[in-house]
ZAMI-278709 format. One record per residue (C-alpha): residue number from 1; x, y, z. Coordinates in steps of 0.001 Angstrom, whole numbers. Last residue first. Example, Ala and Ser with C-alpha at 12.3 -4.5 7.8 and 13.67 -1.06 7.14 Angstrom:
REC   pos        xx        yy        zz
REC     2     13670     -1060      7140
REC     1     12300     -4500      7800
//
This chain:
REC   pos        xx        yy        zz
REC   421    166630     88209    160869
REC   420    165320     91035    162823
REC   419    164934     93173    159232
REC   418    163398     90442    157168
REC   417    160832     90267    160513
REC   416    159904     94021    160102
REC   415    159798     93613    156446
REC   414    157806     90664    156223
REC   413    155532     92423    158991
REC   412    154948     96278    157062
REC   411    153817     94140    153645
REC   410    151570     91789    155696
REC   409    149931     94999    156910
REC   408    149709     96724    153588
REC   407    148065     93670    151815
REC   406    145854     93355    154597
REC   405    144407     96963    154532
REC   404    144477     97122    150483
REC   403    142205     93559    150826
REC   402    139997     95776    152997
REC   401    139581     98715    150924
REC   400    139452     96228    147378
REC   399    136625     94456    148981
REC   398    134807     97808    150588
REC   397    134642     99077    146755
REC   396    133903     95755    145365
REC   395    130664     95653    147580
REC   394    129992     99402    146710
REC   393    130079     98771    143213
REC   392    127460     95829    144045
REC   391    124982     97588    146098
REC   390    125073    100224    143162
REC   389    123952     98288    140396
REC   388    120991     98626    142251
REC   387    119864    101185    139149
REC   386    123366    101934    137372
REC   385    122190    104112    135129
REC   384    123385    107084    137189
REC   383    121372    106150    139962
REC   382    118522    108108    138240
REC   381    116683    104351    137577
REC   380    116698    103627    141354
REC   379    114429    106291    142210
REC   378    111747    105055    141115
REC   377    111952    102051    143974
REC   376    110792     99034    143457
REC   375    111331     99143    139755
REC   374    108813     99939    137676
REC   373    106519     97104    135782
REC   372    106052     98091    132305
REC   371    104704    100564    129662
REC   370    106293    100245    126008
REC   369    106331    102808    122998
REC   368    108602    102482    120190
REC   367    108202    104766    117805
REC   366    109025    104862    114038
REC   365    109134    108346    111872
REC   364    109378    108340    108177
REC   363    110186    112410    107461
REC   362    107093    114391    105797
REC   361    105771    113469    102574
REC   360    106595    116172    101307
REC   359    109271    118057    101915
REC   358    110950    117925     97754
REC   357    114276    118763     97483
REC   356    115356    121164     95625
REC   355    118442    122358     97931
REC   354    118950    120153    100524
REC   353    115851    119296    103043
REC   352    116607    120486    106650
REC   351    116320    118114    109494
REC   350    115509    119584    113510
REC   349    113314    116951    114379
REC   348    110894    117477    117001
REC   347    109099    114554    118853
REC   346    106289    115453    121820
REC   345    105466    112596    123858
REC   344    102519    113314    126233
REC   343    102155    111683    129589
REC   342     98874    111197    131195
REC   341     99099    109517    134571
REC   340     96327    106929    135507
REC   339     94519    107378    138040
REC   338     94644    105991    141707
REC   337     91953    103634    142877
REC   336     94457    101022    144374
REC   335     95192    104057    146741
REC   334     98174    103583    148414
REC   333    100483    105206    145431
REC   332    103768    103567    143539
REC   331    106158    106388    141788
REC   330    106389    106739    138503
REC   329    109340    105652    136104
REC   328    110372    107568    133212
REC   327    112395    105947    130258
REC   326    113587    107798    127582
REC   325    114990    107104    124036
REC   324    116983    108147    121100
REC   323    117713    107768    117292
REC   322    118911    109188    114263
REC   321    118680    107376    110644
REC   320    120646    108179    107565
REC   319    123623    108076    108703
REC   318    126675    109519    108105
REC   317    125354    113129    107557
REC   316    126291    115034    110711
REC   315    123771    113344    113199
REC   314    121972    114184    116783
REC   313    120401    111816    119028
REC   312    118365    113342    122570
REC   311    116372    112464    125071
REC   310    114128    113958    127679
REC   309    112796    113621    130843
REC   308    109346    115275    133039
REC   307    109113    118534    131271
REC   306    106164    120629    132177
REC   305    103482    121369    129399
REC   304    100677    121048    131188
REC   303     99627    117442    129791
REC   302    102712    116446    131494
REC   301    105681    116264    129355
REC   300    108211    113470    128092
REC   299    110556    114643    125627
REC   298    112114    112972    122472
REC   297    114554    115418    120427
REC   296    116001    114323    117175
REC   295    119180    116168    115412
REC   294    120677    117520    112479
REC   293    124382    118587    110930
REC   292    124243    117774    107606
REC   291    121461    119008    104605
REC   290    119035    116562    103584
REC   289    118745    114074    100288
REC   288    115943    112116    100984
REC   287    114790    109372    103346
REC   286    116395    110554    106021
REC   285    114865    108000    109110
REC   284    113394    109474    112045
REC   283    113789    106886    115257
REC   282    112236    107298    118550
REC   281    112685    105486    122093
REC   280    109987    104976    124430
REC   279    109912    103288    128093
REC   278    107200    104167    130406
REC   277    107587    102531    133996
REC   276    104616    101696    136263
REC   275    104071    101849    139831
REC   274    100923    104380    139514
REC   273     99674    103888    135907
REC   272    101175    104879    132758
REC   271     98741    106754    130232
REC   270    100033    107181    126752
REC   269     99999    110394    124619
REC   268    101528    111492    121292
REC   267    102993    114626    120294
REC   266    104891    115653    116726
REC   265    106861    118529    116090
REC   264    108089    120340    112975
REC   263    111850    121022    111456
REC   262    111019    119100    108528
REC   261    107884    117525    108154
REC   260    107067    113816    110271
REC   259    105270    110901    109207
REC   258    104116    108093    111546
REC   257    104898    104585    112491
REC   256    104032    102740    115795
REC   255    105213     99888    117125
REC   254    103277     98816    120857
REC   253    102517     99131    124185
REC   252     99373    101327    124194
REC   251     98533    104477    122236
REC   250     96583    107376    122594
REC   249     96658    110063    119980
REC   248     96873    113746    120220
REC   247     93443    115394    120787
REC   246     95766    118117    123080
REC   245     99208    117352    122964
REC   244     99678    119780    120485
REC   243    100977    119495    116321
REC   242     99523    116110    116390
REC   241    100501    112430    115671
REC   240     98775    110148    112715
REC   239     98688    106371    113409
REC   238    100248    103384    111509
REC   237    100804    100169    113414
REC   236    104168     98385    112957
REC   235    103968     94592    112465
REC   234    106296     93048    114675
REC   233    108034     90248    112783
REC   232    108009     86890    112989
REC   231    110656     85205    110163
REC   230    109295     84008    107250
REC   229    109792     87503    105383
REC   228    113337     87202    106172
REC   227    113650     83878    104536
REC   226    113149     85761    101019
REC   225    115532     88439    102151
REC   224    117902     85406    103144
REC   223    117380     84087     99686
REC   222    117949     86898     97646
REC   221    121046     87925     99361
REC   220    122652     84362     98753
REC   219    121354     83870     95362
REC   218    123036     87182     94457
REC   217    126446     86392     96387
REC   216    126516     83265     94367
REC   215    126774     84936     91361
REC   214    128687     87904     91608
REC   213    128719     91604     91396
REC   212    126267     92486     93994
REC   211    125654     96159     95580
REC   210    123183     95154     97979
REC   209    120386     98286     99746
REC   208    118107     97931    102259
REC   207    114277     98133    103528
REC   206    113182    100950    105863
REC   205    110614    101752    103025
REC   204    112245    105396    101929
REC   203    115569    103738    102494
REC   202    115466    100955    100240
REC   201    114446    103291     97449
REC   200    116842    105990     98301
REC   199    119151    103091     97930
REC   198    118508    102083     94605
REC   197    118738    106040     93124
REC   196    122251    106210     95022
REC   195    123523    102997     93994
REC   194    122350    103274     89953
REC   193    123897    106925     89846
REC   192    126965    105611     91722
REC   191    127762    102632     89358
REC   190    129007     98735     91218
REC   189    126269     97504     88878
REC   188    124260     94381     89774
REC   187    122075     96716     92480
REC   186    119576     94808     94807
REC   185    117072     96744     96479
REC   184    114740     96242     99171
REC   183    111317     97091     99355
REC   182    109490     96670    102557
REC   181    105157     97046    102996
REC   180    103719     97721    106014
REC   179    100827     99529    104327
REC   178    101637    103011    106018
REC   177    100323    105067    102835
REC   176    103127    107225    102988
REC   175    105711    104511    102755
REC   174    104546    103755     99376
REC   173    104419    107236     98336
REC   172    108187    107629     99548
REC   171    108727    104418     97142
REC   170    106818    106233     94615
REC   169    109239    108878     94961
REC   168    112324    107460     94871
REC   167    110911    105412     91558
REC   166    110826    109454     90232
REC   165    108071    109622     87502
REC   164    109722    112189     85291
REC   163    111920    110029     84015
REC   162    110942    106480     82571
REC   161    114782    104826     82100
REC   160    115039    103826     85946
REC   159    118887    103410     86476
REC   158    120775    100289     86147
REC   157    121143     96761     86578
REC   156    118119     95901     88812
REC   155    117085     93344     91216
REC   154    113919     94433     93195
REC   153    112640     92561     96446
REC   152    109376     93302     97383
REC   151    108230     92495    101153
REC   150    104752     92133    102880
REC   149    104652     90602    105884
REC   148    101139     89262    107188
REC   147     98155     91384    107478
REC   146     96439     90692    104504
REC   145     95894     92770    101257
REC   144     97914     94124     99038
REC   143    100942     92232     97959
REC   142     99945     93234     93636
REC   141     99144     96531     94047
REC   140    102614     97218     95571
REC   139    104187     95669     92681
REC   138    102046     97620     90182
REC   137    103590    100758     91598
REC   136    106977     99067     92088
REC   135    106769     97995     88372
REC   134    106027    101574     87481
REC   133    108835    103161     89265
REC   132    111257    101004     87972
REC   131    111039    101298     84235
REC   130    113627     99902     82752
REC   129    113407     99267     78757
REC   128    113672     96390     76664
REC   127    114416     92851     75892
REC   126    116914     90674     78089
REC   125    115492     87134     77605
REC   124    112989     85406     80095
REC   123    111365     82072     78991
REC   122    113564     80083     82138
REC   121    111399     82364     84687
REC   120    108109     81387     83526
REC   119    109468     77151     83645
REC   118    110818     78255     87443
REC   117    107725     78956     88559
REC   116    105287     76099     87033
REC   115    108288     73443     88607
REC   114    108163     75550     91926
REC   113    104360     75252     92132
REC   112    104518     78443     95070
REC   111    101297     79456     97115
REC   110    100696     83127     96360
REC   109    101408     85775     94226
REC   108    101062     85509     90537
REC   107    103834     84807     88160
REC   106    105373     86989     85606
REC   105    103349     89964     86662
REC   104    104331     92572     83704
REC   103    105925     95681     83553
REC   102    106229     97573     80179
REC   101    104383    100525     80582
REC   100    107548    102423     80159
REC    99    108563    100498     76764
REC    98    105079    102105     75086
REC    97    106412    105882     76316
REC    96    109496    105637     75341
REC    95    109185    104098     71986
REC    94    112238    102125     70670
REC    93    110694     98956     69884
REC    92    111172     95132     71490
REC    91    108379     95537     74618
REC    90    108382     92341     77012
REC    89    111068     92164     79728
REC    88    111188     95662     80275
REC    87    109870     94972     84415
REC    86    109390     91787     85599
REC    85    107414     90409     88157
REC    84    107315     87249     90736
REC    83    105277     86043     93238
REC    82    105793     84198     96446
REC    81    103723     83476     99367
REC    80    105711     82318    102154
REC    79    104149     79159    104305
REC    78    105949     76289    102313
REC    77    109599     78385    103609
REC    76    112023     79235     99501
REC    75    114646     76867     98995
REC    74    114030     75399     95788
REC    73    112661     78952     94140
REC    72    115712     80401     95783
REC    71    117976     78234     93649
REC    70    116350     78508     90600
REC    69    115767     82375     91181
REC    68    119516     82872     91374
REC    67    120119     80951     88172
REC    66    117521     82844     86432
REC    65    119209     86576     87967
REC    64    123060     84979     87102
REC    63    121838     83826     83112
REC    62    120382     88063     83254
REC    61    123470     89320     84728
REC    60    125348     87343     81415
REC    59    127973     84904     81773
REC    58    131938     85151     82897
REC    57    131822     85335     86682
REC    56    129126     88144     86465
REC    55    129781     90268     83454
REC    54    128237     89300     80008
REC    53    126078     91929     79417
REC    52    122424     90822     78405
REC    51    120983     92878     81829
REC    50    121470     96051     79419
REC    49    118512     94913     77496
REC    48    116376     95812     80347
REC    47    114707     92363     82232
REC    46    115220     93950     85684
REC    45    113373     91457     88398
REC    44    111097     92311     90614
REC    43    110659     89112     93237
REC    42    107345     89262     95493
REC    41    106919     88721     98482
REC    40    103983     87684    101003
REC    39    104085     86792    104360
REC    38    101086     84300    105059
REC    37     98634     85819    108085
REC    36     98484     83797    111313
REC    35     96060     81178    112659
REC    34     94538     79769    110214
REC    33     97773     79346    108867
REC    32     98860     77511    111855
REC    31     94938     75463    111596
REC    30     95814     74081    108430
REC    29     98923     73508    108770
REC    28     98080     70757    111678
REC    27     95091     69989    110101
REC    26     97527     68938    106840
REC    25     99682     66759    108364
REC    24     97848     63856    107851
REC    23    100521     61129    106435
REC    22    103662     62682    107970
REC    21    102157     63059    111520
REC    20    100702     59645    111883
REC    19    103706     58117    110618
REC    18    105764     59427    113015
REC    17    103414     58503    115872
REC    16    103816     54534    114400
REC    15    107419     55184    114581
REC    14    107758     56216    118184
REC    13    104894     53327    118653
REC    12    107658     51005    117112
REC    11    110318     52370    118841
REC    10    108543     51759    122076
REC     9    107713     48365    121222
REC     8    111593     47281    120670
REC     7    112868     49261    124003
REC     6    110232     46749    126066
REC     5    111144     43546    124097
REC     4    114611     44335    125231
REC     3    114159     45139    128597
REC     2    111820     41936    128930
REC     1    114841     39697    126961
//
């Protein structure tokens, strides 16, 4: 009886605690919001006349996009500030100059009111041109400000019709600003030219391109991209390397972005205390058409130019990014006041632009620097990558040797017994 009373009291206390948490959530949410910047996402939807085509599971592309938006709006995480921008939604005429200005913010980026956002989406009708470049510029302005994750999700069924403002060049300009904004693209038509343009836009900012031909695929993919914005990420810090180690920026552990000209080099400095290990990796992306056969070299050198260690990566045109890395452990010192060693990281690429392709701005570069406590012996790292695994390998070899001797002895003994009998 006493046990039952205690159990009932415990359940009541638990229910009271949960009720208090539901009744007064504002304080916890406010603290969370204050401590971290809210992620921002803007969905940019192509509402040009071609979106009326009925090739998405028997319905129109516009109907599929509306359904996807409604499902995504229902599932958008509370912490995400979401907005919607359209392109080609308002101008019905044939004047190209006017049509290429046709982009508007359908729902402002901010705390989501699902009913208002759905009502706005329901009014859309396929109408005009496809000014992707101008829409991306405006979308970048919509997301300007703040330190949280910023992502544009572009859904389109065709190429930009407002050249010479190349949307790929617009994406490169956005990336060159170093504002940490990612553009993901979704193509509703399996057309080679559309795919190439949307892929180029995504690649320029480190985003993704997805070809979508079914309603469920569209809803799932847009939802994944919105959810990804809410995931905790490390925001890259924009830096600017120099042509020589002298005067190069001194970096601490972190993720950095920069731009490197074709066939050039960039230097960065890292201070490594005695007994620490420097781990660095670099990725250089081809955000435009380049000639095949290229490479990236990452070298750790002293301030006097002597090479310490290097890492190399090569490509043949099948990938858009080439990466490599290195590790450099420093020896421990008995002197507690021993100065840190300055290591110069040199990044060199052998990319070359294809004929007629602009070489500015430079190629996007992402550099990761990590300075950690080194192994007990610096030579461990150089043991063909095994480190202390040599002990295990030696033990296995010894065990195999002893087992072989025993098996041979037992086999000879059994053979001798068989002959005797």
